C-alpha positions as CSV (number, residue, x, y, z in Angstrom):
1,M,11.2,10.7,-10.7
2,E,10.7,6.8,-11.6
3,L,10.0,4.5,-8.6
4,F,11.4,0.9,-8.9
5,L,9.5,-1.8,-7.0
6,T,11.7,-4.6,-5.9
7,Y,11.5,-7.3,-3.4
8,S,13.7,-9.8,-2.3
9,K,11.7,-12.3,-0.1
10,V,12.7,-15.7,1.6
11,K,10.0,-17.5,4.0
12,N,10.8,-17.5,7.8
13,L,9.6,-21.1,8.2
14,E,11.2,-22.1,12.0
15,V,11.3,-18.8,14.0
16,K,8.8,-15.6,13.7
17,V,11.5,-12.7,13.5
18,R,9.7,-9.2,13.3
19,K,9.7,-8.9,9.5
20,G,10.7,-5.8,8.1
21,L,10.2,-3.8,5.3
22,I,11.5,-5.9,2.3
23,I,13.9,-8.0,4.2
24,T,12.5,-11.2,5.6
25,G,14.4,-14.3,6.0
26,L,15.3,-17.5,8.4
27,Q,16.9,-16.4,11.6
28,N,19.1,-19.4,12.1
29,I,21.5,-18.0,8.8
30,W,21.7,-14.7,10.3
31,D,24.5,-13.6,12.5
32,K,22.7,-12.7,15.9
33,K,24.3,-9.3,15.7
34,F,21.9,-8.2,12.9
35,L,18.8,-8.7,14.6
36,P,18.8,-5.3,16.3
37,F,19.3,-3.8,13.2
38,L,16.5,-5.9,11.5
39,C,13.9,-5.0,14.2
40,R,14.4,-1.5,13.9
41,I,13.3,-1.5,10.2
42,P,9.7,-0.2,9.6
43,K,7.2,-2.5,8.6
44,S,5.3,0.2,6.5
45,I,6.9,3.7,5.0
46,V,4.9,6.5,3.5
47,T,6.7,8.5,1.1
48,E,5.5,11.4,-1.5
49,I,6.2,12.0,-5.0
50,N,4.9,14.8,-7.1
51,G,2.0,15.1,-4.3
52,V,1.3,11.7,-4.8
53,K,1.6,9.6,-1.4
54,I,2.9,5.7,-1.6
55,R,3.1,3.2,1.2
56,L,5.6,0.8,0.8
57,I,4.8,-2.5,2.9
58,H,6.1,-5.9,2.9
59,Y,2.8,-7.4,3.4
60,H,-0.6,-6.1,4.7
61,L,-1.0,-5.3,8.4
62,D,-3.8,-5.9,10.8
63,G,-5.0,-3.4,13.4
64,K,-2.5,-4.4,15.9
65,G,0.7,-4.1,13.3
66,Q,1.2,-7.7,12.4
67,F,1.2,-9.3,9.4
68,L,-2.2,-10.7,7.9
69,P,-2.1,-14.1,6.4
70,I,-1.7,-14.3,2.6
71,D,-4.8,-13.6,1.1
72,R,-4.7,-16.3,-2.2
73,N,-7.9,-14.4,-3.9
74,P,-7.2,-10.8,-3.2
75,S,-9.6,-8.2,-4.5
76,S,-10.1,-4.5,-5.1
77,V,-12.6,-4.7,-2.5
78,K,-10.9,-6.8,0.0
79,L,-8.0,-4.3,-0.5
80,E,-9.7,-0.9,-0.6
81,K,-11.6,-2.0,2.8
82,L,-8.1,-3.0,4.6
83,Y,-6.9,0.4,3.5
84,D,-9.9,2.2,4.0
85,G,-9.0,5.7,5.7
86,D,-5.4,5.2,4.6
87,E,-3.5,8.4,3.3
88,A,-2.0,6.6,0.5
89,E,-3.0,6.7,-2.9
90,I,-0.5,4.0,-4.0
91,V,-0.1,0.9,-1.9
92,C,3.2,-1.4,-3.3
93,F,3.7,-4.7,-1.3
94,G,4.9,-7.8,-1.6
95,H,5.5,-11.3,0.4
96,H,3.1,-13.1,-1.8
97,H,5.0,-13.9,-5.4
98,I,1.9,-13.3,-7.8
99,L,2.1,-10.5,-9.3
100,H,-1.0,-8.2,-8.5
101,H,-2.5,-4.8,-9.6
102,F,-5.6,-3.3,-8.5
103,K,-7.2,0.0,-9.1
104,T,-9.7,1.5,-7.1
105,N,-11.5,4.9,-7.0
106,N,-8.9,6.2,-4.1
107,R,-6.0,3.6,-4.8
108,L,-3.6,1.9,-7.0
109,F,-2.2,-1.6,-5.5
110,I,0.7,-3.3,-6.8
111,N,2.6,-6.1,-6.1
112,P,5.3,-6.8,-8.6
113,G,5.7,-10.4,-8.3
114,A,8.6,-12.5,-7.4
115,L,12.1,-10.8,-8.2
116,G,14.5,-14.0,-9.1
117,C,12.1,-16.3,-6.7
118,N,10.1,-17.6,-9.7
119,Y,9.7,-21.5,-10.6
120,K,10.7,-19.9,-14.3
121,P,13.6,-18.1,-15.0
122,I,11.9,-14.7,-15.2
123,A,12.1,-11.9,-12.4
124,T,9.1,-9.6,-12.6
125,Y,9.0,-6.0,-11.5
126,S,7.0,-2.9,-11.9
127,T,8.0,0.6,-12.8
128,V,5.8,3.7,-11.3
129,L,6.4,6.9,-13.0
130,I,4.8,10.0,-11.2
131,K,4.6,13.1,-13.3
132,D,4.8,16.5,-12.0
133,N,1.2,16.8,-12.6
134,G,0.6,13.8,-10.5
135,S,-0.4,11.8,-13.0
136,I,0.7,7.8,-12.7
137,D,2.1,5.5,-15.2
138,C,2.6,1.8,-13.9
139,N,4.2,-0.7,-16.4
140,F,4.9,-4.4,-15.1
141,K,8.1,-6.2,-16.9
142,E,9.5,-9.4,-17.3
143,V,13.5,-10.1,-17.3
144,R,14.8,-13.6,-18.4
145,Y,17.7,-14.5,-16.5
146,D,19.8,-18.0,-15.7
147,N,18.7,-19.1,-12.5
148,S,20.8,-22.3,-12.6
149,E,23.7,-20.8,-10.2
150,F,21.1,-19.6,-7.9
151,L,19.7,-22.7,-7.6
152,I,22.7,-24.7,-7.4
153,S,23.8,-22.3,-4.5
154,Y,21.1,-24.0,-2.3
155,D,22.8,-26.8,-2.1
156,R,26.4,-25.3,-2.5
157,L,25.5,-23.2,0.9
158,Q,23.4,-25.7,2.7
159,V,20.4,-23.5,3.0
160,P,18.1,-24.2,5.7
161,A,15.1,-26.0,5.0
162,K,16.1,-25.3,1.2
163,D,13.3,-27.9,-0.5
164,S,10.7,-26.1,1.9
165,I,11.4,-22.7,0.5
166,L,11.8,-23.9,-3.0
167,N,8.5,-25.7,-3.1
168,I,7.0,-22.7,-1.2
169,F,8.2,-20.6,-3.9
170,L,7.0,-22.7,-7.0
171,W,3.6,-23.2,-5.0
172,E,3.5,-19.7,-4.8
173,S,4.2,-18.7,-8.2
174,T,1.6,-21.4,-9.7
175,S,-1.3,-21.2,-6.9
């Protein structure tokens, strides 16, 4: 079985809304009727494939279940400390648009990077193959695409805080 890791991310710049796994956004561009659904989305999911437990999480949580600030200098030591005692052998996370791949004695940590929200017209993603015997093969891929329509649509759709959002994507991708 192959697990494709993709994330769609937009910063919540104005109002804090309970962020769910994978879905994050600006409250004022959503119809309020979607908020109950969005609040029911779990912040973290654990699944198992061929005996390997995998945690899917938008970003790391503190002891109270709140998202931590972005760590601009992550390391395997810091991540292992955050997930000490966690049952997962693989932790897949996003939010920060930089590709991360850390392996410790206990876990594999994967952030596939930015899927389409990048300062260059490249979408990054990861594939994880978990074989029947539990062995893990992780690969990172890049796909070139024409992002001009996406960028033009920010003006056409009058996306709130468009300049801030685009600046954050650029800044995060290069920092």
